[in-house]
C-alpha positions as CSV (number, residue, x, y, z in Angstrom):
1,X,-58.7,18.4,-15.1
2,X,-55.8,19.5,-17.3
3,X,-54.6,21.1,-14.0
4,X,-55.0,18.6,-11.3
5,X,-52.7,16.4,-14.2
6,X,-50.4,19.2,-14.2
7,X,-50.2,19.8,-10.6
8,X,-50.1,16.2,-9.9
9,X,-47.0,16.0,-12.3
10,X,-44.8,18.5,-10.9
11,X,-45.5,16.9,-7.6
12,X,-44.4,13.7,-9.2
13,X,-41.1,15.5,-10.4
14,X,-40.3,17.7,-7.6
15,X,-40.2,14.6,-5.3
16,X,-38.5,12.3,-7.3
17,X,-36.0,15.5,-7.5
18,X,-35.3,15.1,-3.9
19,X,-35.3,11.4,-3.8
20,X,-32.3,11.3,-6.7
21,X,-30.6,14.3,-4.8
22,X,-30.3,12.4,-1.7
23,X,-28.8,9.4,-2.9
24,X,-26.5,10.9,-5.1
25,X,-25.5,14.0,-3.3
26,X,-22.7,14.2,-0.6
27,X,-22.2,16.9,1.9
28,X,-25.4,18.7,0.7
29,X,-27.8,15.9,2.1
30,X,-29.2,14.3,5.0
31,X,-27.7,10.9,3.7
32,X,-24.0,11.4,3.5
33,X,-21.9,9.8,1.2
34,X,-18.4,10.1,0.2
35,X,-17.3,9.0,-3.7
36,X,-13.6,8.3,-3.8
37,X,-12.0,8.1,-7.2
38,X,-9.0,5.9,-7.6
39,X,-7.1,4.7,-10.2
40,X,-7.4,1.1,-10.0
41,X,-9.8,-1.6,-8.3
42,X,-9.0,-3.6,-5.4
43,X,-7.1,-7.0,-6.0
44,X,-9.4,-8.7,-3.4
45,X,-10.6,-7.4,0.7
46,X,-9.4,-10.7,2.5
47,X,-6.5,-8.0,4.1
48,X,-4.2,-11.0,4.9
49,X,-4.3,-12.2,1.1
50,X,-3.0,-9.0,-0.4
51,X,0.0,-6.7,-1.1
52,X,-1.6,-3.6,-3.2
53,X,-2.5,-0.4,-1.8
54,X,-6.1,-0.4,-3.8
55,X,-7.1,-3.2,-1.5
56,X,-5.8,-1.8,1.7
57,X,-7.3,1.1,1.1
58,X,-11.2,-0.3,1.6
59,X,-10.0,-3.2,4.3
60,X,-8.3,-0.4,6.3
61,X,-12.4,0.7,7.0
62,X,-13.8,-2.4,7.4
63,X,-11.3,-4.1,9.4
64,X,-8.9,-2.8,12.6
65,X,-6.0,-3.9,13.9
66,X,-4.7,-4.4,18.0
67,X,-2.8,-1.5,17.7
68,X,-2.9,1.6,15.3
69,X,-1.0,4.4,13.2
70,X,-1.4,8.0,14.5
71,X,-3.5,10.1,12.4
72,X,-0.8,10.9,9.5
73,X,2.3,9.0,11.3
74,X,3.6,5.9,12.1
75,X,3.7,6.6,15.4
76,X,1.5,3.6,17.8
77,X,-1.3,4.1,19.4
78,X,-4.2,2.2,20.8
79,X,-6.6,0.0,18.4
80,X,-8.5,-3.1,19.3
81,X,-6.1,-3.7,22.1
82,X,-6.3,0.0,24.6
83,X,-2.9,-0.9,26.3
84,X,0.3,-3.7,26.4
85,X,3.0,-4.4,28.0
86,X,6.5,-5.3,26.8
87,X,8.7,-7.7,29.0
88,X,12.2,-6.3,29.4
89,X,13.8,-8.9,27.2
90,X,11.3,-7.9,24.4
91,X,10.0,-11.6,24.2
92,X,6.7,-11.3,25.5
93,X,4.0,-8.6,24.7
94,X,1.1,-8.9,27.0
95,X,-2.3,-6.7,25.4
96,X,-5.4,-6.1,27.2
97,X,-8.2,-5.5,24.8
98,X,-10.9,-2.9,24.5
99,X,-14.5,-4.3,26.1
100,X,-17.9,-4.5,24.7
101,X,-16.4,-4.6,20.8
102,X,-18.6,-6.6,18.2
103,X,-18.0,-7.8,14.7
104,X,-20.5,-6.5,12.6
105,X,-21.8,-10.2,12.2
106,X,-22.9,-9.5,16.0
107,X,-19.9,-11.7,17.8
108,X,-17.7,-10.8,20.2
109,X,-14.5,-10.0,19.4
110,X,-11.9,-11.2,22.2
111,X,-9.0,-12.9,22.7
112,X,-9.5,-15.8,21.3
113,X,-10.9,-14.2,18.1
114,X,-6.9,-12.7,18.0
115,X,-5.4,-16.3,18.5
116,X,-7.7,-17.7,15.7
117,X,-6.7,-15.4,13.1
118,X,-3.0,-15.4,13.9
119,X,-3.3,-19.1,13.8
120,X,-4.7,-18.9,10.2
121,X,-1.7,-16.9,9.0
122,X,1.0,-18.8,10.9
123,X,-0.7,-22.4,9.3
124,X,-0.9,-20.7,6.3
125,X,1.5,-20.3,3.1
126,X,3.4,-17.6,1.2
127,X,0.7,-18.3,-1.7
128,X,-2.0,-17.2,0.9
129,X,-0.2,-14.7,3.6
130,X,2.7,-13.2,1.4
131,X,3.0,-10.2,4.1
132,X,2.6,-12.6,7.2
133,X,5.6,-14.6,5.9
134,X,7.2,-11.1,4.8
135,X,6.7,-9.4,8.6
136,X,7.0,-12.6,10.9
137,X,9.9,-14.6,9.2
138,X,7.8,-17.3,7.5
139,X,5.3,-19.6,9.0
140,X,5.3,-22.4,11.5
141,X,8.2,-24.8,11.3
142,X,10.3,-22.4,9.3
143,X,13.4,-21.5,11.1
144,X,13.1,-17.7,10.8
145,X,9.5,-17.8,12.1
146,X,9.5,-15.2,15.0
147,X,6.4,-15.9,16.7
148,X,6.7,-18.7,19.5
149,X,3.0,-18.9,20.4
150,X,-0.2,-16.4,20.7
151,X,-2.3,-17.1,23.7
152,X,-5.4,-15.8,25.1
153,X,-5.0,-15.8,28.5
154,X,-8.5,-14.5,29.4
155,X,-11.8,-13.0,27.3
156,X,-9.5,-9.7,27.2
157,X,-5.9,-10.1,27.4
158,X,-3.5,-11.6,24.4
159,X,0.0,-12.7,25.1
160,X,2.5,-13.4,22.3
161,X,6.1,-15.0,22.5
162,X,8.5,-14.1,20.6
163,X,11.6,-16.6,19.5
164,X,14.0,-13.7,19.3
165,X,13.3,-9.8,19.9
166,X,11.8,-8.2,16.9
167,X,12.5,-4.4,17.3
168,X,9.6,-3.5,14.9
169,X,7.1,-5.7,15.9
170,X,4.4,-3.3,16.9
171,X,4.5,-1.3,13.7
172,X,4.2,-4.7,11.8
173,X,0.9,-5.3,14.1
174,X,-0.4,-1.8,13.5
175,X,-0.2,-2.6,9.4
176,X,-3.2,-3.2,7.5
177,X,-2.9,-7.2,6.5
178,X,-2.9,-8.0,10.1
179,X,-6.6,-6.7,11.1
180,X,-8.6,-9.0,12.6
181,X,-11.3,-11.1,11.1
182,X,-14.3,-12.5,12.7
183,X,-14.0,-16.1,13.3
184,X,-18.0,-16.9,12.2
185,X,-17.0,-15.2,8.9
186,X,-14.0,-17.1,8.4
187,X,-15.7,-20.6,8.6
188,X,-18.5,-19.3,7.2
189,X,-17.1,-17.6,4.3
190,X,-14.1,-19.4,4.0
191,X,-12.3,-18.5,0.2
192,X,-15.4,-15.8,-0.5
193,X,-13.7,-13.7,2.2
194,X,-12.0,-11.9,-0.6
195,X,-15.1,-11.0,-2.8
196,X,-17.6,-10.2,-0.2
197,X,-16.2,-9.5,3.4
198,X,-19.8,-9.0,4.5
199,X,-19.7,-8.5,8.4
200,X,-16.4,-9.8,8.7
201,X,-14.7,-6.4,10.6
202,X,-15.1,-4.8,13.6
203,X,-14.5,-1.4,11.8
204,X,-16.7,1.9,11.3
205,X,-17.9,0.7,7.5
206,X,-19.4,-2.5,6.6
207,X,-19.1,-4.0,2.9
208,X,-22.2,-3.8,0.9
209,X,-21.3,-4.9,-2.9
210,X,-18.4,-5.0,-5.2
211,X,-18.9,-4.6,-9.1
212,X,-15.4,-5.4,-10.3
213,X,-13.2,-2.5,-12.0
214,X,-16.3,-0.1,-11.4
215,X,-17.5,0.3,-7.7
216,X,-16.9,-0.8,-4.1
217,X,-19.7,-0.2,-1.5
218,X,-19.4,0.3,1.8
219,X,-22.2,1.6,4.7
220,X,-21.6,2.7,7.8
221,X,-21.4,0.1,10.9
222,X,-24.6,1.3,13.2
223,X,-23.1,-0.7,15.8
224,X,-19.5,0.5,15.7
225,X,-17.9,0.5,19.0
226,X,-16.0,4.0,18.8
227,X,-19.0,6.1,19.7
228,X,-19.9,9.3,17.4
229,X,-17.9,7.3,14.3
230,X,-18.4,7.1,11.4
231,X,-19.8,10.6,10.1
232,X,-20.4,9.2,7.0
233,X,-23.4,7.3,5.9
234,X,-21.6,5.2,2.7
235,X,-18.4,5.5,1.0
236,X,-18.1,4.5,-2.8
237,X,-15.1,3.6,-4.3
238,X,-15.2,4.4,-7.7
239,X,-12.2,3.0,-10.1
240,X,-11.4,5.2,-12.9
241,X,-8.1,4.3,-14.5
242,X,-7.5,7.3,-16.2
243,X,-5.9,10.3,-14.0
244,X,-7.4,13.1,-16.6
245,X,-10.9,11.3,-16.7
246,X,-10.8,11.2,-12.5
247,X,-9.9,15.0,-12.5
248,X,-12.9,15.9,-15.0
249,X,-15.0,13.6,-12.4
250,X,-14.0,15.6,-9.4
251,X,-14.6,19.0,-11.4
252,X,-18.0,17.4,-12.7
253,X,-19.4,16.4,-8.9
254,X,-19.2,12.9,-10.3
255,X,-17.0,12.0,-7.3
256,X,-16.2,13.8,-4.0
257,X,-12.3,12.7,-3.7
258,X,-9.8,12.1,-5.8
259,X,-6.5,10.4,-5.5
260,X,-3.6,10.1,-8.0
261,X,-3.7,14.2,-9.4
262,X,-1.0,14.3,-11.5
263,X,1.2,17.2,-10.1
264,X,0.9,19.0,-13.6
265,X,-3.2,19.5,-12.7
266,X,-2.6,20.8,-9.0
267,X,-2.8,24.5,-10.5
268,X,-6.2,23.4,-12.2
269,X,-7.3,22.2,-9.0
270,X,-6.3,25.0,-7.0
271,X,-8.6,27.1,-9.6
272,X,-11.9,25.3,-9.3
273,X,-13.4,27.5,-6.0
274,X,-15.3,24.3,-4.8
275,X,-12.1,22.1,-4.7
276,X,-9.2,21.5,-2.5
277,X,-5.6,20.1,-2.8
278,X,-4.3,17.3,-0.3
279,X,-0.8,16.1,0.0
280,X,0.1,12.9,1.6
281,X,3.2,12.6,3.5
282,X,5.8,11.3,1.7
283,X,7.0,7.7,2.5
284,X,7.6,5.6,-0.8
285,X,9.8,4.9,-3.5
286,X,9.4,4.3,-7.1
287,X,11.5,1.9,-8.8
288,X,12.7,-0.4,-12.4
289,X,13.2,-3.8,-10.9
290,X,15.4,-6.0,-12.3
291,X,14.9,-10.3,-11.8
292,X,17.8,-11.4,-11.0
293,X,17.3,-14.9,-12.0
294,X,17.0,-14.0,-15.5
295,X,19.8,-13.3,-17.9
296,X,21.5,-11.2,-18.6
297,X,20.0,-9.6,-15.1
298,X,21.8,-12.3,-13.4
299,X,25.1,-10.4,-14.2
300,X,25.5,-7.1,-11.5
301,X,27.3,-5.1,-14.2
302,X,24.4,-5.1,-16.4
303,X,22.1,-4.1,-13.8
304,X,24.8,-1.3,-13.0
305,X,24.8,-0.4,-16.2
306,X,21.3,0.3,-16.2
307,X,21.1,2.3,-13.1
308,X,24.1,4.7,-15.3
309,X,21.5,4.3,-18.2
310,X,18.5,5.7,-17.0
311,X,17.9,9.7,-16.6
312,X,16.3,9.7,-13.2
313,X,16.0,13.4,-13.0
314,X,14.5,13.9,-16.5
315,X,12.0,11.5,-15.3
316,X,10.8,13.3,-12.3
317,X,11.1,16.4,-13.6
318,X,8.9,15.4,-16.6
319,X,6.3,13.4,-14.7
320,X,6.5,14.5,-11.4
321,X,6.4,18.3,-11.6
322,X,8.7,19.3,-8.5
323,X,6.2,16.8,-6.2
324,X,9.3,14.0,-5.7
325,X,13.1,13.8,-5.3
326,X,15.3,11.4,-7.4
327,X,16.1,8.2,-5.5
328,X,19.2,6.6,-5.0
329,X,18.5,4.3,-2.3
330,X,15.3,1.7,-1.6
331,X,13.9,3.6,1.7
332,X,13.0,7.4,1.6
333,X,14.9,9.8,3.3
334,X,12.0,9.7,6.1
335,X,13.0,6.7,7.3
336,X,15.3,5.8,10.3
337,X,19.1,4.6,9.2
338,X,19.1,6.2,5.6
339,X,22.3,6.2,4.2
340,X,22.9,9.9,2.7
341,X,26.7,9.3,2.4
342,X,25.6,6.6,-0.9
343,X,26.7,8.1,-3.6
344,X,24.1,7.9,-6.5
345,X,24.3,6.4,-9.6
346,X,24.9,9.3,-12.0
347,X,23.5,9.5,-15.8
348,X,26.4,8.5,-17.7
349,X,25.5,6.6,-21.1
350,X,28.9,5.9,-21.4
351,X,29.5,4.2,-18.5
352,X,26.8,2.3,-19.2
353,X,28.1,0.8,-22.2
354,X,31.2,0.4,-20.7
355,X,29.8,-2.0,-18.3
356,X,27.8,-3.5,-20.8
357,X,30.7,-4.7,-23.0
358,X,32.7,-5.7,-19.6
359,X,29.4,-8.1,-19.2
360,X,29.8,-9.5,-22.7
361,X,27.0,-7.1,-24.5
362,X,29.1,-4.6,-26.5
363,X,26.1,-4.2,-28.6
364,X,23.4,-4.5,-26.4
365,X,20.7,-7.0,-26.1
366,X,16.7,-6.9,-26.3
367,X,14.5,-7.2,-23.0
368,X,10.7,-6.9,-21.9
369,X,9.8,-3.7,-19.8
370,X,6.9,-3.9,-18.1
371,X,4.8,-0.7,-17.7
372,X,2.6,-0.5,-14.2
373,X,-1.4,-0.6,-15.9
374,X,-2.6,2.0,-12.9
375,X,-1.6,4.8,-11.7
376,X,0.0,4.8,-8.1
377,X,1.3,7.0,-5.5
378,X,5.0,6.5,-6.4
379,X,4.3,6.4,-10.1
380,X,1.7,8.6,-11.8
381,X,2.1,7.5,-15.4
382,X,3.8,4.1,-15.9
383,X,3.7,4.3,-19.5
384,X,5.0,7.4,-19.9
385,X,7.9,6.7,-17.2
386,X,8.0,3.2,-19.5
387,X,8.8,5.2,-22.5
388,X,11.4,7.8,-21.0
389,X,13.5,4.6,-19.8
390,X,12.9,2.9,-23.1
391,X,14.3,5.8,-24.7
392,X,17.5,6.1,-22.6
393,X,18.5,2.5,-23.2
394,X,17.7,2.5,-26.3
395,X,20.9,5.3,-26.5
396,X,22.9,2.1,-24.6
397,X,22.1,-0.2,-27.6
398,X,19.4,-1.7,-25.6
399,X,16.0,-2.5,-27.2
400,X,13.3,-2.6,-24.8
401,X,9.9,-3.6,-26.1
402,X,7.0,-2.3,-23.6
403,X,4.2,-4.8,-22.2
404,X,2.1,-4.7,-19.5
405,X,-0.9,-6.7,-18.0
406,X,-4.2,-6.2,-15.9
407,X,-3.0,-5.1,-12.3
408,X,-3.9,-8.3,-10.6
409,X,-2.1,-10.1,-13.5
410,X,1.0,-8.0,-14.0
411,X,1.2,-8.2,-9.6
412,X,1.1,-11.9,-9.9
413,X,3.1,-12.8,-13.3
414,X,5.8,-10.2,-11.3
415,X,5.7,-11.7,-8.5
416,X,6.6,-15.3,-10.2
417,X,9.6,-13.8,-11.9
418,X,8.1,-13.8,-15.1
419,X,9.5,-10.2,-15.9
420,X,13.0,-8.9,-17.3
421,X,12.5,-5.7,-16.1
422,X,9.4,-4.5,-14.2
423,X,8.4,-0.9,-13.0
424,X,6.8,-1.0,-9.7
425,X,7.0,0.9,-6.1
426,X,6.2,0.6,-2.7
427,X,4.7,2.7,0.1
428,X,5.5,2.1,3.8
429,X,3.4,0.1,5.9
430,X,5.0,1.0,9.1
431,X,7.7,4.0,8.9
432,X,10.6,1.2,10.0
433,X,13.4,0.5,7.6
434,X,12.8,-3.2,8.1
435,X,9.6,-2.9,6.0
436,X,11.6,-1.7,3.0
437,X,14.8,-3.8,3.0
438,X,14.0,-7.0,4.5
439,X,10.4,-6.8,3.2
440,X,11.6,-6.3,-0.6
441,X,15.1,-7.3,-0.6
442,X,16.1,-9.9,1.5
443,X,16.2,-13.7,0.3
444,X,13.4,-15.0,2.5
445,X,11.0,-12.7,0.9
446,X,11.8,-14.5,-2.8
447,X,8.1,-15.4,-4.0
448,X,6.3,-13.0,-2.3
449,X,7.1,-9.0,-2.1
450,X,10.6,-9.8,-3.3
451,X,9.8,-9.4,-6.5
452,X,13.4,-9.3,-8.0
453,X,14.4,-12.7,-6.8
454,X,17.5,-11.1,-5.4
455,X,19.6,-13.1,-2.6
456,X,22.5,-12.1,-0.5
457,X,23.7,-13.9,2.3
458,X,25.4,-10.8,3.9
459,X,22.4,-8.3,3.4
460,X,20.3,-11.3,4.9
461,X,22.7,-11.7,7.8
462,X,22.8,-7.7,8.6
463,X,19.0,-7.5,8.2
464,X,17.9,-10.2,10.9
465,X,20.5,-8.8,13.2
466,X,19.0,-5.2,12.8
467,X,15.5,-6.9,13.3
468,X,16.4,-8.2,16.4
469,X,18.3,-5.6,17.5
470,X,16.6,-3.0,20.1
471,X,19.1,-0.2,20.1
472,X,17.6,1.8,17.4
473,X,21.1,4.3,17.1
474,X,22.7,0.4,16.1
475,X,19.9,-0.9,13.6
476,X,20.5,2.4,11.6
477,X,23.9,1.7,11.5
478,X,23.0,-1.8,10.3
479,X,20.9,-0.8,7.6
480,X,22.9,2.0,6.4
481,X,25.8,-1.1,6.1
482,X,22.9,-2.9,4.2
483,X,22.0,0.1,1.7
484,X,26.1,-0.1,0.2
485,X,25.7,-3.6,-0.7
486,X,22.3,-3.3,-2.0
487,X,23.8,-0.3,-3.8
488,X,26.8,-2.2,-5.1
489,X,24.6,-5.3,-6.3
490,X,22.1,-2.8,-7.7
491,X,18.2,-5.1,-8.3
492,X,16.8,-2.1,-8.5
493,X,16.8,0.9,-10.4
494,X,15.7,3.5,-7.7
495,X,13.7,6.0,-9.3
496,X,11.4,8.7,-7.1
497,X,10.1,9.6,-3.8
498,X,7.0,11.1,-4.2
499,X,4.8,14.0,-2.2
500,X,1.4,11.9,-4.0
501,X,-1.3,14.4,-4.5
502,X,-5.2,14.0,-3.7
503,X,-8.0,16.9,-4.4
504,X,-11.5,17.2,-3.2
505,X,-14.9,19.0,-2.7
506,X,-14.4,22.0,-0.4
507,X,-16.2,21.1,2.2
508,X,-14.8,17.6,3.0
509,X,-13.2,18.2,6.6
510,X,-11.3,15.7,8.8
511,X,-9.8,14.0,5.9
512,X,-6.4,13.2,6.6
513,X,-4.0,11.3,3.9
514,X,-1.7,8.8,5.7
515,X,2.1,8.3,4.8
516,X,1.1,4.0,4.3
517,X,-1.3,5.0,1.7
518,X,-4.4,3.3,3.7
519,X,-6.7,6.5,4.9
520,X,-9.1,5.7,7.5
521,X,-12.3,7.5,7.1
522,X,-14.3,7.2,10.0
523,X,-13.7,11.0,11.1
524,X,-14.5,12.2,7.4
525,X,-17.1,14.7,6.9
526,X,-19.3,17.3,4.9
527,X,-19.3,20.5,6.4
């Protein structure tokens, strides 16, 4: 009797161990689950309604766009559209759609679905669809709105008519916010789409659950139209705010992949036999934004003074460990039209004091300095960077109090112009200068992605001309002029262009970090 009981107990323990292993392990079991540790949670999962990278990191794997970027660059490739034609005047784009594609809810992806999505965005507002306004010049009825009409020619053909040529139009369409959502899901989910986009996309993974500030679970779309993909059965995005805690979770095997690896920890990862380092191609900028509608930052001399007061090289040396270069422009050097002839603001506290005195602040002033609460590729530790800036500003008589908020609140309040100065950054969405200069610093985008509320009419005219100009060399010349104006007006203190690091288990294969920060995991697998 006792022997039978003992044998039964051993069998039960064995079975339970096997079942536990199948549910938790990644490459070593029949069920392939990738646990992706990241520094912050998503804001929402309606791709058109968000601007943050943590949201796009998830939506990129649920939803798809008409055209897509290259594996690790921003060249344009087929997506939900298999081919396209552009008229000689640059005003008409005709897309032929992939056939046999279905949304995860079983409805057909077709031309009408594309029209439904673009009508939804075009009839919206900046409070709803920040990116649509930024990339397409506003909404229906707005003078600057680029898209005149989106028409379903037949089931598999969509025609876009533009009011004026827009050189980055295809690159804009490839961006994560313009992924196509099931019209049925739009009707049935309504406002709940952003919280639980169940069966709403055409992508390789389906939404399962979201526990705020903990995890988002996706599962394999068994009916995915691109046969043979995805390779993984499940992806779990796990929020672990502290960089050190995330690295420890990777080393202990709690997670399989981690972003936001501190440059100083790269050697530690490389010393671990079972781990590997991934480098994300650099296409970003980290900056200190100065809200130009708030005193004393409405004075260009004050903004220039802060540019002289901050020791950018020391910040890069201290917090990026050789994985970044000091920024002098709002766009990174890899972007066409980068103006390398601009002379950077040097670190010169005495010059900063002179400018402050000229602006009527010989004894400095008090201000709030907002520190990002989450690590981002362009800002590995917002609190420490803020402390370094605080010290620099104290040297020129400026008393800065560091404040912060939860990430979604931080973004909302900064967007509403409530900060004196705020740390933020941008990872390029499409590899075009327009995506940095027009999106972040044009008056059209005040209240959406232009958090500084900076406005310059001359700059606006140049940026619209650059959008409309199809000749790339002429566009580059215009963007170089634009950077001269921005440098003089100084709405930002550009800080760094980083090369972000990720780390993962050695047996992860076919993971390709994308310069946009939104990684497609359909090809990713375990050896």
